[in-house]
C-alpha positions in Angstrom: -12.2 -14.0 -5.5 -9.3 -12.9 -7.7 -7.7 -14.7 -10.6 -4.4 -13.5 -9.2 -4.9 -15.1 -5.8 -2.7 -18.1 -5.0 -5.7 -19.8 -3.5 -9.0 -18.6 -1.9 -7.6 -17.9 1.6 -9.7 -14.8 2.1 -13.3 -14.1 1.2 -15.5 -11.0 1.1 -17.9 -10.5 4.0 -20.2 -7.8 5.4 -19.2 -7.1 9.0 -21.2 -5.1 11.5 -19.8 -1.5 11.8 -17.0 -2.5 9.4 -18.8 -2.8 6.1 -17.3 -4.9 3.4 -14.2 -6.7 4.6 -11.9 -9.7 3.9 -12.0 -12.6 6.4 -10.0 -15.8 6.6 -11.7 -18.5 4.5 -9.8 -21.2 6.5 -7.1 -21.2 9.3 -4.2 -19.3 7.9 -0.5 -20.0 8.7 2.2 -17.3 9.2 3.6 -16.2 5.9 0.9 -17.6 3.7 0.1 -15.4 0.7 -3.4 -14.1 1.1 -3.6 -12.1 -2.1 -1.5 -11.2 -5.1 -3.2 -8.3 -6.9 -2.6 -6.5 -10.1 -3.4 -2.7 -10.3 -6.4 -1.3 -12.1 -4.5 1.9 -12.6 -1.0 3.1 -11.9 0.1 6.7 -12.0 3.3 8.6 -11.1 3.7 10.5 -7.8 5.5 13.3 -9.6 6.7 14.4 -13.0 10.1 12.8 -12.5 11.4 10.6 -15.4 13.3 8.2 -13.0 10.9 5.3 -13.6 9.2 3.5 -16.4 6.0 5.3 -17.4 4.1 2.0 -17.7 5.2 -0.3 -14.9 7.3 2.1 -12.8 10.4 0.0 -12.6 13.5 2.2 -12.0 15.3 3.6 -15.0 18.4 4.5 -13.0 20.3 1.4 -13.9 23.3 2.4 -16.1 23.1 -0.8 -18.0 19.6 -0.2 -19.4 18.9 3.1 -21.3 15.2 4.0 -21.2 13.2 3.6 -24.4 11.4 6.8 -25.5 7.9 7.1 -27.1 8.4 8.3 -30.7 4.9 9.5 -31.4 3.6 12.4 -29.3 5.6 13.3 -26.2 9.4 13.5 -26.9 9.5 16.7 -24.9 8.1 15.1 -21.8 10.4 12.4 -20.4 8.0 11.7 -17.5 5.3 10.7 -20.0 7.4 8.8 -22.5 10.2 6.8 -20.8 9.9 3.0 -20.7 12.0 0.2 -19.4 11.3 -2.3 -22.2 9.8 -2.7 -25.6 6.9 -4.5 -24.0 6.0 -1.5 -21.8 6.3 0.8 -24.7 4.0 -1.4 -26.8 1.4 -1.6 -24.1 1.2 2.1 -23.2 -1.5 4.5 -24.3 -0.5 7.2 -26.9 -3.5 9.3 -25.9 -2.4 9.3 -22.2 1.1 10.0 -23.3 0.0 13.0 -25.2 -2.2 14.3 -22.4 0.6 14.0 -19.9 2.9 16.0 -22.2 0.3 18.8 -22.2 0.3 19.3 -18.5 1.6 22.7 -17.5 5.2 22.6 -16.1 4.1 25.1 -13.4 1.2 23.0 -12.1 1.0 23.3 -8.3 2.0 20.2 -6.4 -1.5 19.9 -4.7 -3.0 19.6 -8.2 -0.3 17.5 -9.9 -0.9 14.1 -8.2 -4.7 14.1 -8.5 -4.4 15.3 -12.1 -2.1 12.4 -12.9 -4.6 10.0 -11.4 -7.6 11.5 -13.3 -5.7 11.3 -16.6 -5.0 7.6 -16.0 -8.6 7.0 -14.9 -10.2 8.6 -18.0 -7.7 6.8 -20.2 -8.8 3.5 -18.5 -12.5 4.4 -19.3 -11.5 4.3 -23.0 -9.1 1.4 -23.0 -11.0 -0.9 -20.7 -14.6 0.1 -19.8 -15.0 -3.0 -17.6 -12.0 -2.1 -15.5 -13.2 1.5 -15.3 -16.5 0.2 -13.8 -14.5 -1.8 -11.3 -12.7 1.4 -10.3 -16.0 3.1 -9.8 -17.2 0.3 -7.6 -14.5 0.7 -4.9 -15.4 2.6 -1.8 -14.9 6.3 -1.7 -16.3 9.5 -0.1 -16.1 13.1 -1.3 -12.5 14.4 -1.1 -13.2 17.8 0.5 -9.6 19.0 0.3 -9.3 18.5 -3.5 -10.4 21.2 -5.9 -12.5 19.1 -8.3 -13.7 22.0 -10.5 -10.1 23.3 -11.1 -8.9 19.8 -11.9 -11.9 19.1 -14.3 -11.1 22.4 -16.1 -7.5 21.4 -16.4 -8.3 18.0 -17.8 -10.7 19.5 -20.3 -7.7 21.4 -21.7 -5.3 18.5 -22.0 -7.4 15.4 -22.8 -7.2 14.6 -26.6 -10.7 13.2 -26.6 -12.8 13.1 -23.3 -14.6 9.7 -22.9 -18.3 9.2 -22.8 -19.9 10.4 -19.6 -17.1 12.9 -19.0 -18.4 15.4 -16.4 -17.5 17.4 -13.3 -19.6 14.9 -11.2 -17.7 12.0 -12.6 -14.4 13.7 -11.9 -15.4 14.4 -8.3 -16.4 10.7 -7.9 -13.1 9.5 -9.3 -11.2 11.7 -6.9 -13.0 10.2 -4.0 -12.0 6.7 -5.1 -8.3 7.7 -5.4 -8.3 9.4 -1.9 -9.6 6.2 -0.1 -7.9 3.5 -2.1 -4.5 4.5 -3.4 -1.5 2.3 -2.4 1.9 4.0 -2.5 4.7 2.2 -4.3 7.8 3.5 -2.6 11.3 4.2 -3.6 13.9 1.7 -2.1 14.8 2.2 1.5 18.1 4.1 1.9 18.1 4.8 5.6 16.4 8.2 5.3 12.9 9.5 4.5 11.2 7.4 1.8 9.4 8.9 -1.1 6.5 7.6 -3.1 7.4 6.7 -6.6 3.9 5.8 -7.9 0.4 5.2 -6.7 -1.9 2.3 -7.7 -5.5 1.2 -7.0 -5.8 -2.5 -6.5 -9.4 -3.8 -6.9 -9.2 -6.7 -4.4 -6.7 -5.3 -1.9 -8.9 -2.2 -1.5 -11.3 -4.4 0.6 -8.7 -4.8 3.4 -9.8 -2.7 6.3 -7.3 -1.0 8.7 -6.1 -2.0 12.1 -3.3 -0.4 14.0 -2.0 -3.8 14.9 -2.5 -5.7 11.7 -2.5 -9.5 11.2 -1.2 -9.1 7.6 1.1 -6.8 5.6 1.7 -6.1 2.0 4.9 -6.3 -0.1 5.7 -4.9 -3.4 8.7 -5.7 -5.6 8.4 -3.0 -8.2 12.1 -3.0 -9.2 12.3 -6.8 -9.6 12.3 -8.5 -13.0 9.3 -10.1 -14.7 6.0 -8.8 -16.1 4.2 -8.6 -12.7 6.5 -6.2 -10.9 3.8 -3.7 -10.1 1.6 -6.3 -8.3 1.3 -6.2 -4.5 1.4 -9.3 -2.4 -0.3 -9.6 1.0 1.1 -12.1 3.5 -0.1 -13.2 7.0 2.0 -11.9 9.8 1.0 -14.7 12.2 -1.7 -17.4 12.6 -5.2 -16.2 11.7 -8.2 -18.4 12.6 -11.0 -19.1 10.2 -13.6 -16.3 10.1 -11.2 -13.6 11.6 -11.1 -10.3 9.7 -7.8 -9.8 7.9 -6.5 -6.3 8.2 -3.6 -4.2 7.0 -2.2 -1.0 8.6 -2.7 2.0 6.2 0.6 3.5 7.4 3.7 2.5 9.4 2.7 0.7 12.6 5.2 2.7 14.7 3.2 6.0 14.3 1.8 7.5 17.5 -1.8 7.5 18.4 -2.6 11.1 17.5 -0.8 10.9 14.2 -2.7 7.7 13.3 -6.1 9.2 14.2 -5.4 12.4 12.3 -4.4 10.5 9.1 -7.3 8.2 9.3 -9.8 11.0 9.8 -8.3 13.2 7.1 -7.7 10.6 4.4 -10.3 7.9 5.2 -13.0 9.7 7.1 -13.1 7.6 10.3 -11.5 7.3 13.8 -10.0 4.0 14.8 -11.2 2.2 17.9 -9.1 -1.0 17.6 -7.7 -2.6 20.7 -4.4 -0.8 20.5 -6.1 2.6 20.2 -8.4 1.9 23.1 -5.2 1.4 25.3 -3.2 4.3 23.8 -5.8 7.0 23.8 -5.5 7.2 27.6 -1.7 7.5 27.6 -1.7 11.3 27.0 -4.2 14.1 26.3 -1.9 15.2 23.5 0.4 13.1 21.4 1.8 9.8 22.6 4.5 9.8 25.3 7.3 8.5 23.2 9.7 8.2 26.1 7.2 6.0 27.9 6.8 3.8 24.8 10.5 3.4 24.3 11.0 2.3 27.9 8.2 -0.2 27.5 9.8 -1.6 24.3 13.2 -1.9 26.0 11.7 -3.9 28.8 9.9 -6.2 26.4 13.2 -6.8 24.5 14.5 -8.6 27.6 11.7 -11.1 27.8 12.7 -14.7 28.2 11.4 -17.3 25.7 8.6 -18.5 28.0 7.5 -15.0 28.6 7.4 -14.4 24.8 5.1 -17.5 24.4 2.8 -16.2 27.2 2.7 -12.7 25.5 1.7 -14.3 22.2 -1.1 -16.2 24.0 -2.3 -12.9 25.6 -2.2 -11.2 22.2 -4.5 -13.9 20.7 -6.8 -13.5 23.7 -6.8 -9.7 23.3 -7.8 -10.0 19.6 -10.9 -11.9 20.8 -11.7 -9.1 23.2 -10.3 -10.5 26.5 -7.3 -9.2 28.5 -4.9 -6.3 28.0 -3.7 -5.7 24.5 0.1 -6.6 24.5 1.1 -4.1 21.7 4.7 -4.0 23.0 5.2 -7.6 22.1 4.0 -7.0 18.6 6.7 -4.3 18.3 9.4 -6.6 19.5 8.5 -9.5 17.2 7.0 -7.9 14.1 8.5 -4.5 13.7 11.9 -4.1 12.0 14.5 -2.6 14.3 16.9 -1.4 11.6 17.6 2.3 12.1 15.0 4.6 10.6 13.1 1.6 9.1 10.1 0.7 11.2 8.7 -1.7 8.6 6.5 -4.7 9.4 8.0 -8.2 9.5 6.2 -11.2 8.1 7.5 -14.8 7.6 8.5 -15.9 4.1 5.8 -18.2 2.5 5.7 -21.8 3.7 7.4 -24.4 1.6 5.3 -26.4 -1.0 5.2 -29.2 1.7 3.7 -26.7 4.2 6.8 -26.2 6.3 6.8 -22.8 8.0 9.8 -20.5 7.4 11.9 -19.1 10.2 12.9 -16.1 8.1 11.1 -12.8 8.6 11.1 -10.3 5.7 10.7 -6.6 6.3 8.3 -5.0 3.9 10.1 -1.7 3.9 13.9 -2.4 3.8 13.7 -5.9 2.5 16.1 -7.4 5.0 15.6 -10.9 6.4 15.7 -11.8 10.0 15.8 -15.2 11.5 14.0 -16.1 14.7 17.3 -15.7 16.6 17.5 -12.1 15.4 20.3 -12.7 12.9 20.0 -10.1 10.1 20.7 -11.2 6.5 20.9 -9.1 3.4 17.7 -9.8 1.5 19.2 -8.8 -1.9 16.9 -6.5 -3.7 15.0 -4.7 -1.1 11.2 -4.8 -1.2 9.3 -1.7 -0.4 5.9 -0.3 0.1 4.2 -0.2 3.5 2.6 3.2 3.4 -0.8 3.9 2.0 -1.3 7.3 1.0 
């Protein structure tokens, strides 16, 4: 389904009450790479100049001074700083110029969607076929975004508006951004993580949400190579053929009320997954965090045979039988490093098909063996949250 996929492990299907979704094309093993996807569009989360304007690799390394665009935008570091001659050569001078024209006093609620729209309209000129792919992804009207104000702003900064430029098209594009943008995060440093850039990935946008996902995504934006802005989706555990493959659109340790609020505000639906069916009755208000912490502590003391039984129960629950053992998922697949809460997935199997016993966190990048021994994963990976 994608030229960037390692092999066709997932396929697009139409599911009742779920719409278009990705399902397992064959039995999938833990850690297998389901999809490696390149972005249709990338745009910065802020006007900061701390990352390459093209691939968003960090520019903070003292050993590599950023390369500046010499043509239009020397007064705007956020629009004209690049990590390499390759990124400089492949950037769009028209986009560079438009970014440099954005008012410095632009309110924050308008800045991020304006940055997206400038990138989208530049894509319409640079690659009409990719622009049509962008328009094909799902999206509903973004009621909380001022489309007329943004359209007026763009009219004043775009060097040459593309064919078909209109308020209606601007509103349509904003809906695509709202429902499909993946956040590429700053490295985990033990505190609150910030979004460095957003991207829309044409194939990954078909993954539906589940509050207890069977896959998670990794990004390695600060790693070397030309594909550093791709995202990689790996299986968390075994997935049988025909089963829907789902991601969580936010950290899995969020409480029930917070999850439902975000899904309703950003994606227009309420979640009725197995986990939510259980947790909605825990409290009339937000989740009882003390109750959950006690439950997790009890599960941490499980013996090996109890863990195997819990896994069997989890597989049964996904089929609709039995009680959903969400606590076991937290014990095995949620990173327990302080302030992290990322999702753990095994490293990919060897070329011979041997499964790895190393679990990688998609937030802090650390590796954990099955015996809970933490290892430094080197350059930390990042990027759970979808914003």
